[in-house]
N, C-alpha and C positions, 0 to 999 in steps of 0.2 A: 732427742739425743742430748742428754745432759752429761757433762764431764765434771769430774771432781778435780778442779784446778784451783790452785791457790797462788796468788801473787805475793811477793815479798817486798818489804821496804826496810829502811834503816830506822831503828829506834835508839834514842839516846841511852836508855837503860839496859836494853836486852839484846842489842845487835839486830839480827834479822828477824823481823816478826811479820806475820801475815797482815796485809793491808787490803786485800780484796778476796772475796769468796765467790765471785761471779763465775758460775760454771760454764759460761759461754765464751769466755776469753781463752784463747789458745795459750797454753803454757810456753811453748817454744816459739810462738809467733807464727807469722804466715810468710810464705815466700813472696818477696817483693819483685816487681810491682804487682799489686793485685787490685781487682775491681769487683765490687759487689754486683752480681748479676741482677739484683732486684732494684736497688736504689742508686746504683752508679757511684757510690762512695769509693774513694781511692785509698788504698793502704800503702803508704810509703813512709820511710824514715820511722818505722815502728809505731805509726799512729794512723787512725782513720781520719780522712778529710773529705769535705765536699768541694770538689774541683772539677766542674763540668768540662773545662778545656782539657785537663789532663786525662779525664775519663774518655773523652773523644779520641785523643791520641792513642791511648792504650787499647782502644777497641780494635785498632788495626795492627797492633804490635803482637807478634807471635810469642814473645817472651812474657807477656802479661798472663797472670793467672786469674781465672774467673772463679770467684768464691761467693758465699753468702755471708755477709757481715753479721756480727753477733746481734745487732739490733733487729735486723730482718729475721733472724732465727727466733728471737724472743717474740716478735709480732706474730710470726707464723704459728708458733707453738703456744701463743697466748700465755706468756710467762712474765707477769708484772713483778717488778722489784719495788715499785712505788704505787701507793693507792691514795688518792686525794678524794675525800668525801665532803661535799658541800651540802649544807642544810639551812633552812630558815625561810621565813616569808620574804625577807629582804632579797634573797637569791632569786626567787621567782619574779619579783617586781623588777629586777635588774639583770635578768638572765642573759640577754644578748650582750650587754656591755661586759659582764663578767666572763662570758665565753671568749669574747674578743681579747680581753686582757690576758687570759690564760693561753689562748692560741698564739698571740703575738709573743708572749714570753717564751713559750715552748719553741717557736720558730727561731727566735734570737739565740736561744741556748743550743739548738740543734745545728745552727750554722757554725758555732764554735766547736761543738763535739757531736758529730752525726750519730753517735751511739746512744744519745739521750733523746728519746722520742716518746710521743703519746701513742699508746697502743689503742685505747678506746675511750669514748666518752658515752656513758650510759645514763639516761634520764629515767628516773622512776617518779612516783608520786611524792615520795618523801625526800629524795636526795638526787644529786648529780655526782656520779662517780667517774673519776678520771684515773686510768691506769697508765703507768709509764714504764719504759724499759730500764730506767735507772732510778735508784732510790733517792739520789740527791735531786733529781728533777722534780719529784713530787714535793719535796721540801721547798725548793726554789719557787715553784708555782704557788704553794700555800703562802709563802712570805710575800710574793708579789701581790696576791689578792689581799692579804692583810694590810699591806702598805697602801693600797688603793681604796679599800672599802672598810677598813677596821674589822670589827667582829672578834670572835674568840677563835684562837688558833691553838691546836694541840698537835704535837709531833711525837710519834712513838716509833722507836727503832727496835725491832725484835726479830728473832728467828735466825736460822742458819741455812742458806744464805740470808743476810739481813734484808728485811722488807721494811720500808718506811711507810707508816700509816699516818696520814695527815687528815685531821678533822677541822673543818672551818664552819662556824655557825654565826648567823646574824639574823635576829628576828625583827628589828625595827629599822 
């Protein structure tokens, strides 16, 4: 279920211009308060938040709306907006440490914005591929890895909706 939804922002030169092409964000918003039935994220004041106390209170409130948040929809439909591909012999020699860096960074970012999550981590013989629900998350993970372990980092934004493809390599 993909929707053709466009968010708008203010631009200095041209007034209202599109700032987001995420097809999973509701154009008119969601009735508040709402709770994601999958991850228990709470939608209030026009944003998604991780608040277990509030989610517990809303579970018993008849006015609360039970919905599926955009991130859970993307995970269920396997709809990545960011793809981080890691390669090189250095990766395999430090795989556990690199995975921990990436998962800790993703968890820290998800606490700030629960719509930014890792969909999957797939390991093949040549590469480790991490798919994310948000294109900016893939870039942030690539930059965190670059900061911790150097290597070559390439970031490519393309398509409609925009998909961020991040490549990281280190051989020594």
